[in-house]
mmCIF file as Biopython writes it, N, C-alpha, C and O atoms, coordinates in Angstrom:
data_model
#
loop_
_atom_site.group_PDB
_atom_site.id
_atom_site.type_symbol
_atom_site.label_atom_id
_atom_site.label_alt_id
_atom_site.label_comp_id
_atom_site.label_asym_id
_atom_site.label_entity_id
_atom_site.label_seq_id
_atom_site.pdbx_PDB_ins_code
_atom_site.Cartn_x
_atom_site.Cartn_y
_atom_site.Cartn_z
_atom_site.occupancy
_atom_site.B_iso_or_equiv
_atom_site.auth_seq_id
_atom_site.auth_asym_id
_atom_site.pdbx_PDB_model_num
ATOM 1   N N  . MET A ? 1  ? 22.442  -0.252  -14.722 1.0 0.0 1  A 1 
ATOM 2   C CA . MET A ? 1  ? 21.740  -0.025  -13.776 1.0 0.0 1  A 1 
ATOM 3   C C  . MET A ? 1  ? 20.646  -0.114  -13.093 1.0 0.0 1  A 1 
ATOM 4   O O  . MET A ? 1  ? 20.085  -0.333  -14.166 1.0 0.0 1  A 1 
ATOM 5   N N  . HIS A ? 2  ? 19.782  -0.156  -12.327 1.0 0.0 2  A 1 
ATOM 6   C CA . HIS A ? 2  ? 18.754  -1.180  -12.526 1.0 0.0 2  A 1 
ATOM 7   C C  . HIS A ? 2  ? 18.675  0.297   -10.735 1.0 0.0 2  A 1 
ATOM 8   O O  . HIS A ? 2  ? 19.340  0.221   -9.702  1.0 0.0 2  A 1 
ATOM 9   N N  . VAL A ? 3  ? 17.611  1.390   -11.124 1.0 0.0 3  A 1 
ATOM 10  C CA . VAL A ? 3  ? 17.114  1.962   -9.960  1.0 0.0 3  A 1 
ATOM 11  C C  . VAL A ? 3  ? 15.933  1.739   -9.893  1.0 0.0 3  A 1 
ATOM 12  O O  . VAL A ? 3  ? 15.322  1.287   -10.861 1.0 0.0 3  A 1 
ATOM 13  N N  . ASN A ? 4  ? 15.419  1.977   -8.867  1.0 0.0 4  A 1 
ATOM 14  C CA . ASN A ? 4  ? 14.345  1.522   -8.035  1.0 0.0 4  A 1 
ATOM 15  C C  . ASN A ? 4  ? 13.287  2.912   -7.821  1.0 0.0 4  A 1 
ATOM 16  O O  . ASN A ? 4  ? 13.625  3.853   -7.104  1.0 0.0 4  A 1 
ATOM 17  N N  . LYS A ? 5  ? 12.203  2.878   -8.428  1.0 0.0 5  A 1 
ATOM 18  C CA . LYS A ? 5  ? 11.616  4.399   -9.130  1.0 0.0 5  A 1 
ATOM 19  C C  . LYS A ? 5  ? 10.597  4.677   -7.741  1.0 0.0 5  A 1 
ATOM 20  O O  . LYS A ? 5  ? 9.800   5.604   -7.595  1.0 0.0 5  A 1 
ATOM 21  N N  . VAL A ? 6  ? 10.885  3.629   -6.850  1.0 0.0 6  A 1 
ATOM 22  C CA . VAL A ? 6  ? 9.896   3.933   -5.586  1.0 0.0 6  A 1 
ATOM 23  C C  . VAL A ? 6  ? 10.449  4.818   -4.111  1.0 0.0 6  A 1 
ATOM 24  O O  . VAL A ? 6  ? 11.361  4.787   -3.284  1.0 0.0 6  A 1 
ATOM 25  N N  . TYR A ? 7  ? 8.942   5.756   -4.523  1.0 0.0 7  A 1 
ATOM 26  C CA . TYR A ? 7  ? 10.413  7.013   -3.366  1.0 0.0 7  A 1 
ATOM 27  C C  . TYR A ? 7  ? 9.105   7.218   -2.076  1.0 0.0 7  A 1 
ATOM 28  O O  . TYR A ? 7  ? 9.507   7.615   -0.982  1.0 0.0 7  A 1 
ATOM 29  N N  . ALA A ? 8  ? 8.083   7.034   -2.185  1.0 0.0 8  A 1 
ATOM 30  C CA . ALA A ? 8  ? 7.007   6.115   -1.065  1.0 0.0 8  A 1 
ATOM 31  C C  . ALA A ? 8  ? 6.189   5.936   -1.280  1.0 0.0 8  A 1 
ATOM 32  O O  . ALA A ? 8  ? 5.776   5.989   -2.438  1.0 0.0 8  A 1 
ATOM 33  N N  . VAL A ? 9  ? 5.254   5.514   0.071   1.0 0.0 9  A 1 
ATOM 34  C CA . VAL A ? 9  ? 4.953   4.460   0.336   1.0 0.0 9  A 1 
ATOM 35  C C  . VAL A ? 9  ? 3.354   4.711   0.989   1.0 0.0 9  A 1 
ATOM 36  O O  . VAL A ? 9  ? 3.692   5.273   2.031   1.0 0.0 9  A 1 
ATOM 37  N N  . PHE A ? 10 ? 1.787   4.656   1.052   1.0 0.0 10 A 1 
ATOM 38  C CA . PHE A ? 10 ? 0.924   5.101   2.035   1.0 0.0 10 A 1 
ATOM 39  C C  . PHE A ? 10 ? 0.601   3.510   2.651   1.0 0.0 10 A 1 
ATOM 40  O O  . PHE A ? 10 ? 0.917   2.422   2.170   1.0 0.0 10 A 1 
ATOM 41  N N  . THR A ? 11 ? 0.036   3.754   3.591   1.0 0.0 11 A 1 
ATOM 42  C CA . THR A ? 11 ? -0.550  2.863   4.267   1.0 0.0 11 A 1 
ATOM 43  C C  . THR A ? 11 ? -1.657  2.605   3.745   1.0 0.0 11 A 1 
ATOM 44  O O  . THR A ? 11 ? -1.774  3.215   2.682   1.0 0.0 11 A 1 
ATOM 45  N N  . VAL A ? 12 ? -2.883  1.731   4.096   1.0 0.0 12 A 1 
ATOM 46  C CA . VAL A ? 12 ? -4.003  1.504   4.181   1.0 0.0 12 A 1 
ATOM 47  C C  . VAL A ? 12 ? -4.857  2.662   5.204   1.0 0.0 12 A 1 
ATOM 48  O O  . VAL A ? 12 ? -5.992  3.092   4.997   1.0 0.0 12 A 1 
ATOM 49  N N  . ALA A ? 13 ? -3.925  3.017   6.377   1.0 0.0 13 A 1 
ATOM 50  C CA . ALA A ? 13 ? -5.192  3.877   7.069   1.0 0.0 13 A 1 
ATOM 51  C C  . ALA A ? 13 ? -4.929  5.411   6.544   1.0 0.0 13 A 1 
ATOM 52  O O  . ALA A ? 13 ? -5.715  6.336   6.751   1.0 0.0 13 A 1 
ATOM 53  N N  . ARG A ? 14 ? -3.869  5.508   5.931   1.0 0.0 14 A 1 
ATOM 54  C CA . ARG A ? 14 ? -3.301  6.681   5.354   1.0 0.0 14 A 1 
ATOM 55  C C  . ARG A ? 14 ? -4.050  7.157   4.066   1.0 0.0 14 A 1 
ATOM 56  O O  . ARG A ? 14 ? -3.891  8.329   3.725   1.0 0.0 14 A 1 
ATOM 57  N N  . LEU A ? 15 ? -4.794  6.396   3.380   1.0 0.0 15 A 1 
ATOM 58  C CA . LEU A ? 15 ? -5.394  6.155   2.113   1.0 0.0 15 A 1 
ATOM 59  C C  . LEU A ? 15 ? -6.774  6.641   2.334   1.0 0.0 15 A 1 
ATOM 60  O O  . LEU A ? 15 ? -7.366  7.677   2.032   1.0 0.0 15 A 1 
ATOM 61  N N  . ALA A ? 16 ? -7.177  5.258   3.130   1.0 0.0 16 A 1 
ATOM 62  C CA . ALA A ? 16 ? -8.694  5.310   4.244   1.0 0.0 16 A 1 
ATOM 63  C C  . ALA A ? 16 ? -8.752  6.983   4.909   1.0 0.0 16 A 1 
ATOM 64  O O  . ALA A ? 16 ? -9.879  7.478   4.935   1.0 0.0 16 A 1 
ATOM 65  N N  . LYS A ? 17 ? -8.051  7.504   5.227   1.0 0.0 17 A 1 
ATOM 66  C CA . LYS A ? 17 ? -7.939  8.946   5.308   1.0 0.0 17 A 1 
ATOM 67  C C  . LYS A ? 17 ? -8.580  10.049  3.998   1.0 0.0 17 A 1 
ATOM 68  O O  . LYS A ? 17 ? -9.654  10.534  3.640   1.0 0.0 17 A 1 
ATOM 69  N N  . ASP A ? 18 ? -7.450  10.047  3.691   1.0 0.0 18 A 1 
ATOM 70  C CA . ASP A ? 18 ? -7.208  11.208  2.734   1.0 0.0 18 A 1 
ATOM 71  C C  . ASP A ? 18 ? -8.845  10.854  1.128   1.0 0.0 18 A 1 
ATOM 72  O O  . ASP A ? 18 ? -9.362  11.829  0.580   1.0 0.0 18 A 1 
ATOM 73  N N  . PRO A ? 19 ? -9.096  9.994   0.912   1.0 0.0 19 A 1 
ATOM 74  C CA . PRO A ? 19 ? -9.862  10.051  0.007   1.0 0.0 19 A 1 
ATOM 75  C C  . PRO A ? 19 ? -12.111 9.827   0.773   1.0 0.0 19 A 1 
ATOM 76  O O  . PRO A ? 19 ? -13.226 10.058  0.307   1.0 0.0 19 A 1 
ATOM 77  N N  . GLY A ? 20 ? -11.547 9.287   2.053   1.0 0.0 20 A 1 
ATOM 78  C CA . GLY A ? 20 ? -12.986 8.893   2.619   1.0 0.0 20 A 1 
ATOM 79  C C  . GLY A ? 20 ? -13.373 7.502   2.823   1.0 0.0 20 A 1 
ATOM 80  O O  . GLY A ? 20 ? -14.267 7.091   3.563   1.0 0.0 20 A 1 
ATOM 81  N N  . GLU A ? 21 ? -12.395 6.660   1.891   1.0 0.0 21 A 1 
ATOM 82  C CA . GLU A ? 21 ? -13.277 5.532   1.895   1.0 0.0 21 A 1 
ATOM 83  C C  . GLU A ? 21 ? -12.978 4.622   3.126   1.0 0.0 21 A 1 
ATOM 84  O O  . GLU A ? 21 ? -12.327 4.944   4.120   1.0 0.0 21 A 1 
ATOM 85  N N  . ASP A ? 22 ? -13.685 3.207   2.824   1.0 0.0 22 A 1 
ATOM 86  C CA . ASP A ? 22 ? -13.230 2.815   4.409   1.0 0.0 22 A 1 
ATOM 87  C C  . ASP A ? 22 ? -11.970 1.803   4.151   1.0 0.0 22 A 1 
ATOM 88  O O  . ASP A ? 22 ? -11.556 1.108   3.223   1.0 0.0 22 A 1 
ATOM 89  N N  . GLU A ? 23 ? -11.542 2.155   5.680   1.0 0.0 23 A 1 
ATOM 90  C CA . GLU A ? 23 ? -10.159 0.797   5.909   1.0 0.0 23 A 1 
ATOM 91  C C  . GLU A ? 23 ? -10.520 -0.795  5.706   1.0 0.0 23 A 1 
ATOM 92  O O  . GLU A ? 23 ? -9.666  -1.672  5.574   1.0 0.0 23 A 1 
ATOM 93  N N  . ASP A ? 24 ? -11.574 -0.952  5.706   1.0 0.0 24 A 1 
ATOM 94  C CA . ASP A ? 24 ? -11.628 -2.391  6.193   1.0 0.0 24 A 1 
ATOM 95  C C  . ASP A ? 24 ? -12.419 -2.642  4.148   1.0 0.0 24 A 1 
ATOM 96  O O  . ASP A ? 24 ? -12.654 -3.779  3.742   1.0 0.0 24 A 1 
ATOM 97  N N  . TRP A ? 25 ? -12.607 -1.706  3.473   1.0 0.0 25 A 1 
ATOM 98  C CA . TRP A ? 25 ? -12.578 -2.359  2.011   1.0 0.0 25 A 1 
ATOM 99  C C  . TRP A ? 25 ? -11.528 -2.479  1.387   1.0 0.0 25 A 1 
ATOM 100 O O  . TRP A ? 25 ? -11.194 -3.244  0.481   1.0 0.0 25 A 1 
ATOM 101 N N  . LEU A ? 26 ? -10.951 -1.580  1.984   1.0 0.0 26 A 1 
ATOM 102 C CA . LEU A ? 26 ? -9.513  -1.383  1.278   1.0 0.0 26 A 1 
ATOM 103 C C  . LEU A ? 26 ? -8.736  -2.315  1.810   1.0 0.0 26 A 1 
ATOM 104 O O  . LEU A ? 26 ? -8.335  -3.259  1.130   1.0 0.0 26 A 1 
ATOM 105 N N  . TRP A ? 27 ? -8.460  -2.183  2.960   1.0 0.0 27 A 1 
ATOM 106 C CA . TRP A ? 27 ? -7.810  -3.888  3.228   1.0 0.0 27 A 1 
ATOM 107 C C  . TRP A ? 27 ? -8.019  -5.804  2.053   1.0 0.0 27 A 1 
ATOM 108 O O  . TRP A ? 27 ? -7.385  -6.707  1.508   1.0 0.0 27 A 1 
ATOM 109 N N  . ASP A ? 28 ? -9.376  -5.289  2.354   1.0 0.0 28 A 1 
ATOM 110 C CA . ASP A ? 28 ? -10.141 -6.634  1.631   1.0 0.0 28 A 1 
ATOM 111 C C  . ASP A ? 28 ? -9.901  -6.160  0.109   1.0 0.0 28 A 1 
ATOM 112 O O  . ASP A ? 28 ? -9.710  -7.137  -0.615  1.0 0.0 28 A 1 
ATOM 113 N N  . VAL A ? 29 ? -9.854  -4.801  -0.645  1.0 0.0 29 A 1 
ATOM 114 C CA . VAL A ? 29 ? -8.665  -5.251  -2.367  1.0 0.0 29 A 1 
ATOM 115 C C  . VAL A ? 29 ? -7.747  -5.228  -1.793  1.0 0.0 29 A 1 
ATOM 116 O O  . VAL A ? 29 ? -7.275  -6.352  -1.964  1.0 0.0 29 A 1 
ATOM 117 N N  . ALA A ? 30 ? -7.131  -4.713  -1.204  1.0 0.0 30 A 1 
ATOM 118 C CA . ALA A ? 30 ? -5.500  -5.599  -0.706  1.0 0.0 30 A 1 
ATOM 119 C C  . ALA A ? 30 ? -5.146  -6.483  -0.898  1.0 0.0 30 A 1 
ATOM 120 O O  . ALA A ? 30 ? -4.147  -6.817  -1.534  1.0 0.0 30 A 1 
ATOM 121 N N  . ASN A ? 31 ? -6.447  -7.481  -0.006  1.0 0.0 31 A 1 
ATOM 122 C CA . ASN A ? 31 ? -5.883  -8.110  0.086   1.0 0.0 31 A 1 
ATOM 123 C C  . ASN A ? 31 ? -5.215  -9.685  -1.501  1.0 0.0 31 A 1 
ATOM 124 O O  . ASN A ? 31 ? -4.368  -10.576 -1.561  1.0 0.0 31 A 1 
ATOM 125 N N  . GLY A ? 32 ? -6.384  -9.057  -2.479  1.0 0.0 32 A 1 
ATOM 126 C CA . GLY A ? 32 ? -6.589  -10.039 -3.694  1.0 0.0 32 A 1 
ATOM 127 C C  . GLY A ? 32 ? -5.828  -9.260  -4.723  1.0 0.0 32 A 1 
ATOM 128 O O  . GLY A ? 32 ? -6.215  -9.225  -5.891  1.0 0.0 32 A 1 
ATOM 129 N N  . MET A ? 33 ? -4.189  -8.304  -4.098  1.0 0.0 33 A 1 
ATOM 130 C CA . MET A ? 33 ? -3.597  -7.740  -5.265  1.0 0.0 33 A 1 
ATOM 131 C C  . MET A ? 33 ? -1.698  -7.954  -4.841  1.0 0.0 33 A 1 
ATOM 132 O O  . MET A ? 33 ? -1.064  -7.833  -3.793  1.0 0.0 33 A 1 
ATOM 133 N N  . ASP A ? 34 ? -1.426  -8.215  -5.866  1.0 0.0 34 A 1 
ATOM 134 C CA . ASP A ? 34 ? 0.387   -8.554  -5.467  1.0 0.0 34 A 1 
ATOM 135 C C  . ASP A ? 34 ? 1.268   -7.836  -5.669  1.0 0.0 34 A 1 
ATOM 136 O O  . ASP A ? 34 ? 0.803   -6.845  -6.233  1.0 0.0 34 A 1 
ATOM 137 N N  . THR A ? 35 ? 2.546   -7.727  -5.507  1.0 0.0 35 A 1 
ATOM 138 C CA . THR A ? 35 ? 3.203   -7.166  -4.877  1.0 0.0 35 A 1 
ATOM 139 C C  . THR A ? 35 ? 3.019   -6.515  -6.533  1.0 0.0 35 A 1 
ATOM 140 O O  . THR A ? 35 ? 2.841   -5.302  -6.642  1.0 0.0 35 A 1 
ATOM 141 N N  . GLU A ? 36 ? 3.062   -7.205  -7.520  1.0 0.0 36 A 1 
ATOM 142 C CA . GLU A ? 36 ? 3.017   -6.721  -9.080  1.0 0.0 36 A 1 
ATOM 143 C C  . GLU A ? 36 ? 2.094   -5.196  -9.490  1.0 0.0 36 A 1 
ATOM 144 O O  . GLU A ? 36 ? 2.072   -4.466  -10.481 1.0 0.0 36 A 1 
ATOM 145 N N  . ASP A ? 37 ? 1.641   -5.195  -8.636  1.0 0.0 37 A 1 
ATOM 146 C CA . ASP A ? 37 ? -0.092  -4.312  -8.516  1.0 0.0 37 A 1 
ATOM 147 C C  . ASP A ? 37 ? 0.610   -3.339  -7.794  1.0 0.0 37 A 1 
ATOM 148 O O  . ASP A ? 37 ? 0.141   -2.217  -7.982  1.0 0.0 37 A 1 
ATOM 149 N N  . GLY A ? 38 ? 1.674   -3.376  -6.953  1.0 0.0 38 A 1 
ATOM 150 C CA . GLY A ? 38 ? 1.824   -2.308  -6.313  1.0 0.0 38 A 1 
ATOM 151 C C  . GLY A ? 38 ? 2.073   -2.100  -4.680  1.0 0.0 38 A 1 
ATOM 152 O O  . GLY A ? 38 ? 2.713   -1.164  -4.200  1.0 0.0 38 A 1 
ATOM 153 N N  . VAL A ? 39 ? 1.344   -3.318  -3.822  1.0 0.0 39 A 1 
ATOM 154 C CA . VAL A ? 39 ? 1.338   -3.512  -2.810  1.0 0.0 39 A 1 
ATOM 155 C C  . VAL A ? 39 ? 2.195   -3.571  -2.039  1.0 0.0 39 A 1 
ATOM 156 O O  . VAL A ? 39 ? 2.683   -4.572  -2.565  1.0 0.0 39 A 1 
ATOM 157 N N  . ILE A ? 40 ? 3.067   -3.322  -0.946  1.0 0.0 40 A 1 
ATOM 158 C CA . ILE A ? 40 ? 4.530   -3.978  -0.495  1.0 0.0 40 A 1 
ATOM 159 C C  . ILE A ? 40 ? 3.216   -4.516  0.883   1.0 0.0 40 A 1 
ATOM 160 O O  . ILE A ? 40 ? 1.992   -4.652  0.890   1.0 0.0 40 A 1 
ATOM 161 N N  . TRP A ? 41 ? 4.519   -4.715  2.073   1.0 0.0 41 A 1 
ATOM 162 C CA . TRP A ? 41 ? 4.353   -4.951  4.040   1.0 0.0 41 A 1 
ATOM 163 C C  . TRP A ? 41 ? 6.301   -4.639  4.105   1.0 0.0 41 A 1 
ATOM 164 O O  . TRP A ? 41 ? 7.378   -5.181  3.857   1.0 0.0 41 A 1 
ATOM 165 N N  . VAL A ? 42 ? 5.513   -3.015  4.775   1.0 0.0 42 A 1 
ATOM 166 C CA . VAL A ? 42 ? 6.873   -2.319  5.193   1.0 0.0 42 A 1 
ATOM 167 C C  . VAL A ? 42 ? 6.528   -3.421  7.043   1.0 0.0 42 A 1 
ATOM 168 O O  . VAL A ? 42 ? 5.493   -3.834  7.566   1.0 0.0 42 A 1 
ATOM 169 N N  . TYR A ? 43 ? 8.009   -3.493  7.445   1.0 0.0 43 A 1 
ATOM 170 C CA . TYR A ? 43 ? 8.237   -4.056  8.446   1.0 0.0 43 A 1 
ATOM 171 C C  . TYR A ? 43 ? 8.378   -2.838  10.023  1.0 0.0 43 A 1 
ATOM 172 O O  . TYR A ? 43 ? 8.493   -1.699  9.571   1.0 0.0 43 A 1 
ATOM 173 N N  . GLY A ? 44 ? 8.384   -2.829  10.641  1.0 0.0 44 A 1 
ATOM 174 C CA . GLY A ? 44 ? 8.915   -2.373  11.816  1.0 0.0 44 A 1 
ATOM 175 C C  . GLY A ? 44 ? 9.379   -3.574  12.578  1.0 0.0 44 A 1 
ATOM 176 O O  . GLY A ? 44 ? 9.359   -4.762  12.253  1.0 0.0 44 A 1 
ATOM 177 N N  . ILE A ? 45 ? 10.071  -2.614  14.363  1.0 0.0 45 A 1 
ATOM 178 C CA . ILE A ? 45 ? 11.068  -3.835  15.253  1.0 0.0 45 A 1 
ATOM 179 C C  . ILE A ? 45 ? 9.441   -4.650  15.502  1.0 0.0 45 A 1 
ATOM 180 O O  . ILE A ? 45 ? 9.403   -5.880  15.484  1.0 0.0 45 A 1 
ATOM 181 N N  . ASP A ? 46 ? 8.555   -4.086  15.658  1.0 0.0 46 A 1 
ATOM 182 C CA . ASP A ? 46 ? 7.316   -4.347  16.486  1.0 0.0 46 A 1 
ATOM 183 C C  . ASP A ? 46 ? 6.224   -4.996  15.550  1.0 0.0 46 A 1 
ATOM 184 O O  . ASP A ? 46 ? 5.780   -6.144  15.556  1.0 0.0 46 A 1 
ATOM 185 N N  . ASP A ? 47 ? 5.999   -4.188  14.947  1.0 0.0 47 A 1 
ATOM 186 C CA . ASP A ? 47 ? 4.710   -4.367  13.791  1.0 0.0 47 A 1 
ATOM 187 C C  . ASP A ? 47 ? 5.114   -4.512  12.633  1.0 0.0 47 A 1 
ATOM 188 O O  . ASP A ? 47 ? 6.293   -4.432  12.288  1.0 0.0 47 A 1 
ATOM 189 N N  . GLN A ? 48 ? 4.068   -4.765  11.843  1.0 0.0 48 A 1 
ATOM 190 C CA . GLN A ? 48 ? 3.852   -4.930  10.142  1.0 0.0 48 A 1 
ATOM 191 C C  . GLN A ? 48 ? 2.536   -3.774  9.939   1.0 0.0 48 A 1 
ATOM 192 O O  . GLN A ? 48 ? 1.597   -3.429  10.657  1.0 0.0 48 A 1 
ATOM 193 N N  . VAL A ? 49 ? 3.054   -3.364  8.461   1.0 0.0 49 A 1 
ATOM 194 C CA . VAL A ? 49 ? 1.604   -2.704  7.947   1.0 0.0 49 A 1 
ATOM 195 C C  . VAL A ? 49 ? 1.732   -3.161  6.633   1.0 0.0 49 A 1 
ATOM 196 O O  . VAL A ? 49 ? 2.800   -3.638  6.249   1.0 0.0 49 A 1 
ATOM 197 N N  . MET A ? 50 ? 0.816   -3.072  5.945   1.0 0.0 50 A 1 
ATOM 198 C CA . MET A ? 50 ? 0.616   -2.784  4.516   1.0 0.0 50 A 1 
ATOM 199 C C  . MET A ? 50 ? 0.136   -1.972  3.956   1.0 0.0 50 A 1 
ATOM 200 O O  . MET A ? 50 ? -0.986  -1.554  4.244   1.0 0.0 50 A 1 
ATOM 201 N N  . ALA A ? 51 ? 1.055   -1.387  2.716   1.0 0.0 51 A 1 
ATOM 202 C CA . ALA A ? 51 ? 1.346   0.144   2.097   1.0 0.0 51 A 1 
ATOM 203 C C  . ALA A ? 51 ? 1.293   -0.467  0.761   1.0 0.0 51 A 1 
ATOM 204 O O  . ALA A ? 51 ? 1.512   -1.629  0.420   1.0 0.0 51 A 1 
ATOM 205 N N  . PHE A ? 52 ? 0.896   0.745   -0.041  1.0 0.0 52 A 1 
ATOM 206 C CA . PHE A ? 52 ? 0.026   0.748   -1.862  1.0 0.0 52 A 1 
ATOM 207 C C  . PHE A ? 52 ? 1.683   1.908   -2.083  1.0 0.0 52 A 1 
ATOM 208 O O  . PHE A ? 52 ? 2.258   2.483   -1.159  1.0 0.0 52 A 1 
ATOM 209 N N  . THR A ? 53 ? 2.007   1.935   -3.293  1.0 0.0 53 A 1 
ATOM 210 C CA . THR A ? 53 ? 2.809   2.656   -4.243  1.0 0.0 53 A 1 
ATOM 211 C C  . THR A ? 53 ? 1.878   3.500   -4.910  1.0 0.0 53 A 1 
ATOM 212 O O  . THR A ? 53 ? 0.653   3.550   -4.795  1.0 0.0 53 A 1 
ATOM 213 N N  . ASP A ? 54 ? 2.795   4.276   -5.757  1.0 0.0 54 A 1 
ATOM 214 C CA . ASP A ? 54 ? 1.488   5.456   -6.564  1.0 0.0 54 A 1 
ATOM 215 C C  . ASP A ? 54 ? 1.175   4.212   -7.300  1.0 0.0 54 A 1 
ATOM 216 O O  . ASP A ? 54 ? 0.264   3.630   -6.711  1.0 0.0 54 A 1 
ATOM 217 N N  . PHE A ? 55 ? 1.586   3.538   -8.407  1.0 0.0 55 A 1 
ATOM 218 C CA . PHE A ? 55 ? 1.493   2.359   -9.220  1.0 0.0 55 A 1 
ATOM 219 C C  . PHE A ? 55 ? 0.081   1.212   -8.023  1.0 0.0 55 A 1 
ATOM 220 O O  . PHE A ? 55 ? -0.627  0.535   -8.768  1.0 0.0 55 A 1 
ATOM 221 N N  . GLY A ? 56 ? -0.210  1.051   -6.757  1.0 0.0 56 A 1 
ATOM 222 C CA . GLY A ? 56 ? -0.524  0.340   -6.586  1.0 0.0 56 A 1 
ATOM 223 C C  . GLY A ? 56 ? -1.531  0.860   -6.027  1.0 0.0 56 A 1 
ATOM 224 O O  . GLY A ? 56 ? -2.389  0.158   -5.492  1.0 0.0 56 A 1 
ATOM 225 N N  . ILE A ? 57 ? -1.600  2.350   -6.063  1.0 0.0 57 A 1 
ATOM 226 C CA . ILE A ? 57 ? -3.106  3.477   -5.824  1.0 0.0 57 A 1 
ATOM 227 C C  . ILE A ? 57 ? -3.810  3.220   -7.368  1.0 0.0 57 A 1 
ATOM 228 O O  . ILE A ? 57 ? -4.735  2.421   -7.520  1.0 0.0 57 A 1 
ATOM 229 N N  . GLU A ? 58 ? -3.269  3.962   -8.401  1.0 0.0 58 A 1 
ATOM 230 C CA . GLU A ? 58 ? -3.894  3.604   -9.915  1.0 0.0 58 A 1 
ATOM 231 C C  . GLU A ? 58 ? -4.729  2.194   -9.547  1.0 0.0 58 A 1 
ATOM 232 O O  . GLU A ? 58 ? -5.898  1.808   -9.534  1.0 0.0 58 A 1 
ATOM 233 N N  . THR A ? 59 ? -3.482  1.708   -9.275  1.0 0.0 59 A 1 
ATOM 234 C CA . THR A ? 59 ? -4.453  -0.106  -9.389  1.0 0.0 59 A 1 
ATOM 235 C C  . THR A ? 59 ? -5.410  -0.523  -8.839  1.0 0.0 59 A 1 
ATOM 236 O O  . THR A ? 59 ? -5.810  -1.663  -9.075  1.0 0.0 59 A 1 
#
């Protein structure tokens, strides 16, 4: 049985706040990444946001 190992994701805004990085710069970097690199989209009712898994943050 396959077990999903992703237990948390971090939004671009959260990552920009924590290390003091520029949110626009993070968006530019993330746009060049694929799902295999640890970037996912989280969909809400009215919006969507890009987020990173732990692996995505390391990448």
